[in-house]
N, C-alpha and C positions, 0 to 999 in steps of 0.2 A: 424618230422612236427616241421616246425617253430611257436612259440608260440605269441603273441600279448596281450600286455598289453591295456584292454578294458576299465578299470575304469576310470571314470570321473577326469578330473585335478579338482585343486584346484581353477580355476578362475569359470570351470563349477558348480561345488557345492555351490561356492559361487552364480552364477548366479539361481539355484535350488533355494535356500534358500530364494532370494528376491522374487522369484514366489510364493514360499507357505506362505510367510509372508504377500504376499499382498491378495493373496487368504482367507487365514484367517482371517484378519482383513473386507474381502467384507463378509464374512460368518458371522461376530461378531456384525458388524456395520449395513450391510444392505445399499441399497439402497434410498436417500433423494430424493423425488422428488420435485421440484419445481413451482409451480404453477405460469404458469403467467396470469396476468391479463389483460385483453384487454384495460379497460380504459387510464392508463398512454401511452401507448403508442399509441393508438387513437389517445390522445391530442397533443403527439411529432408529427404524421405524418400530424394532420391537421396543426400544426403551420410549418413544414416543407414546406407544400402547399404553405402556405401563403407567407413563405420568398422569397423563389423562384422567385413570382411573385412582389413583393413587388420592391420599386422604391425610393431612397434618390433623388429627384429630376430628372435627366435623369438615373442616375447611379444605377446600379442594387446591389442588397446586396451580397457581397461574399460569396461563399461555406462555410459551416461548418467545410469541410475539408484543407479548405485555409491555409496556412503555419501561423504559430503565429506571425512572424514578419508581416508580411503583414495584418492580422486583425490587429495589432494594430495600423497601420498605419492608417486604414480604421477607427477604431476609434477615432484616435486624426484627423482625417480630420471630422470627426462627430461631434464632438463637444460635451460636457454635455451634454444639452437640449433634442436634437436628439437621443443620447445614452440611456439617460433615457426613450424614448419613446418605442426605441424598446424592453428596457428590459421589458416594461410593457407588452408589445404587446406580444411579444414571448418570454417568461422567460426560457421555456426548451431550448431551442436554445443559447441564451446568455448566461445563468448561465454553462453551458460546453463547451462556444468558449475559447480553448487556444488561449491566443493572447487579449483578451475582459480586459479592465481594470478589475481589480479585486474587485473593489467595488461596480461598474456594474453590476460584477456577483455574487455580496452579495445580492443587490438590485433583480436581477431577480430570484435566489435561493428562496428568502423570498415569492415571488408572486408564484413561481410554487410551494413551499412547503404548500403553501393557498388554493391552487388550490386541492392539493392530501391530506389535512384534510378533506376538504367539500364533497369530494369522498368518502375518510372512513367513514367519519360523514352518509353519506347517505346508503351505503353500512351495515353498523351496523343497522340505523334504519330499514333497511329494510327484508323481509322474507324470501328470497332466501339463505341465508347461512347455513351452517351445523354447528354444537357448535365447530367444530374447527377451522372453516371459520371465524366465530362471533371473536373467541377467537383471531385470527391475526387479522382483522380488527382492532380491539381496542388497540391492542399492537400497528399495525403502525398509529393509529391515535395519540397515546399518543406520539410517535416518533418525527410524523409529529411536534406536537403540540410543544413539547421539542427543536425543532429543530428551531423555528420561533424564540425563546427568542431574544431578541434585543441586547443581546449583543456576539451573535453567527454570526459566519463570515463563512459563507457556502459557498465552492469554487465551488464544485460540489454536482449536485443533477439529480437522476435518480429515480423514485420509480416504475420502470417497471422490472417484474421477483424479485428475493429476495430483488432489491436496488443497488444501489451503491451511496457514498457520500465521502465528503470530508469538511475539519472544518481545518481552522487557527485560530493558536492562535499566538498573536502577531501584529504587521507592518508588513504585508509583503512586501507593500511600500518602506518602510524606511529603512529594515532589514540588517542591515550588516552580518549576518548569517543566512542561512535558514538550516534546517532541516526538513527531509519527511520521514516519518514513515511508513513501507509497512507491513501490518503484513499478517498473514498466513491465515488456514484452517476457515470455517466456519466464515466470516467476510459479513455480510451485514448490512441492514438499520437497523435491530431488534439487532444485537450484536453489534452494532457501538458504545454503551456506555452500562456502566453497575452501577447499585447500589452496588451490591455485587459482591467481585472479583473487583471490577472498574478498576485495574492495568492492568487485561487481556484483556483489549478491547481500541481499538483503540483512543477513546478520551481520558480515563484514563490513556496510554502509553502515550499521547501528553501533557497531562498536568503535568506530573511527568517528563517528559523530560524537558521542558520551565522551572517550578521551578527549577529543578536542575540548570541550565543554568542560570538563573539569579542570583541563589547563587553563581555559578563558577566566573560569570562577570556581576556582578552588572551595569556597567556603557554601556556593550557593547548592541546594540539593535539586538534580534534576534526574528525571526519566527518560528513554528512548525507546520508542516501541516500533520493533521492524514488521511492517506492518504486510503480511501476503495474503492475508484472508479475503482475498477477493480473485475472482476466477479471470488471468490477465490474457490475452491473445497469445498464440503460439507462432512464433515467428514473424517476421515482415511481411505477412500477408493480408488479406481483403478483412480478417478481423479488426486487424491493427489500424486499416484506413476509416472506419466507422465506427460509431459510437455504443453500439450496442452495450459491449462489454463494460465500458464505463462506466453507462448509467448503471447496469448492475451493483458496481464496483461503488458507485457515488454514494446507492443507496446503503453498503454496509460502512463506507467510511461515516456518514451521516450518523448511522446509529453508533459506533464506535466514541466516537467524540463528544456524544449525547450523553454518552455511561462512563465518561473519566470519572475517577472517583475526586474528592476536594472540588478547589477553585480554581487551580495554577492555570496563568496563559498555556496556551497551546500553539504551538508551529508545525505546519505542514510543511517536510520537504520531499518533493513530487519529481521524480526523476523520469523522462522519455515518455511512454504512454501513461503513468500514473500522471503526468502532469494532465492528462486528459481526463481523467479519473476526479482530480483536485477544481478543474475548473466546471465539470457537471456539478460537483457538489458544493460549490461556492457560496451560492444563493441560501444553501439551506444548513449551513456550518452553524454552529453555536456562537454567540456573541465572543466566548473564550480563546476560541482561534483566534490569533491575533496577527498571523502571520501565514503566508503561503508562498514558500519558495519554491523557482521550478527550475529545472537544470535540464536541458537537450529538450527543450520540450517540441512535439509536432504541432503545437495548438492546444489552446484551453475549450477548446469551443462557444469562444468569444469573439465578436474585434477587438474588444477594447476592454481594460480594466473596469468602466461603468458595466458593461456588457456583465460581468460576474456577476454583479448584485451584492457582494459583499462588503462588509465591514471591514475586511481584515486588510492589512497593506500587504501587494502582491509583489514579489522579488520576482527576477529571471537572472538569468546565466547563459552562458553558450560560450564553449571554448572553441579557439577560431578552428581547431580540428574536428570538430563535430561533425560527422555525414549529413546531421538531422538538419545542416543548413539547407542540402539540393533536396528536401521535400518540400513539393510545395503547400505555403501555408493558405489553403482558402480550404469555403467549405459550397460542394456543390450538391444538393440531391440527396443529404447525409453521407457523402465520399468527402473525407477532408474533415481538418478540426480548426479550421477558422485561423487569424492573424497569424504571422509571427510574435511571441512574447516581448524577443528583444528588439524589435524595430522601435523607433520612440514613437510612433504611432499612438501604439498599442497602451501605455502608459504605466507601465510596469515602473519599479525602480530597479538599474542595471546594475547587477554585481558583477566585478571582478570575478573569473574561473582562470587564471593563471596557475599551470603547471598541470591541468584536470587530462589534459594529452587526449583529447577525443572523447568520443562520446559514454564510454563506460567509466571516466577516470573523474570523476565528481568528488567521489569520496577516500580519495587515495589520500593517507595523512600527509603534511608539509605540504596540501595544495594550499592556494588562495581561497579554492569553491570550500573547501571545507572549513577554512577560518572561518569565509564568511558565514556559512549556516549555523556555525556554532557559536558566533556573537551576536546574531539573532537569536537562535534559541536561549541565551540568556539574557537577551533584550540588552546589550552591550551597543546601539545602533551607530553610537559613535565610532564604531571602531572597525565597522567595515569597510571594505576597499570597492569603490567603484569601479564601473568597467570604463568611463572615461579619465579615469585618472583622477577627478575629480571629487569635489564632494556632494553632487549633484543627488545620490541617489538617498543622502542623508537626510535631505532638506524636508521641513517640515516635522519632523520628529522630536518628541518632547524628549530632551536631554542629549539628544545627538549634536 
């Protein structure tokens, strides 16, 4: 009788291991439900209804999904005074319109934040909340109040569900270089900024990168966007192991980068699950996105840089103590995010992450990781530190 070897192949073992890891994560972390509040969504729906019926003279207002260049032309035609009136009447819409003037979006989002703050105050004063609900409402109230500070430039704001927000550091209209930070799991309104471990949150990441850019190129006008304007996975569970939220986030990231004012080169700095978002978005990014740098990546939904189908330079780094190294880097039936971006076969330019100290430390001031991000952001490619201690990651770049 002929015998056949029915033992699993190495690829099958890797797939089984990935599944096992995911289910262990689910068992140990559990599912976290997000309670969606009706108030913010009702406010937006009311504005949308009014927006659809409104006219400027005989002209209808453009739909919120109108391409950014058409929206920009509309607001130029509209003028500042009439634009300000629209922002006052429809803040939830204008504040999130890619193509609207950024200063007008700041104005609209301040108005929307004020309405959200008042709504949370009413909830806190009421008697219908559980102890946990009351605690969360108080936290949201404090977050809205902080975001309304006069020196803050809120580019996007949506209080519904766990919330989305984006903030600008620097003068986005006049910037000669623009950076966008794309964060990973557990990013929402309440985690957008932290007082402890501040550089693990989008605001702290952006502040650290902005300071490092100014140190690297004091005379260069830069702007950094802390971009938490997508729905990220909650915890390390099934949603973080699949690409659904990354695909939705990629649509929003492409829309943002396609609507930025001016013509300044753009760099993306993508951390953890944020690198999945950047990988999915890569092929649709505008040509002005010159660099995509990932840190602590579980994969970019591609087997190599060629598979990303982007003209941007792709950089990658991982700290030696980052636990993400132990996550199986493969994709089987939609589970997992593909090859590890720091293996040579992937083809990324490998950067040093010295000093990062784990998965959440890449934006800590004084680290080589944030230094490298800053040098990329200002176009000083000759000054980046390669992972190998050589200059291989700088090869083939003009001026490096």
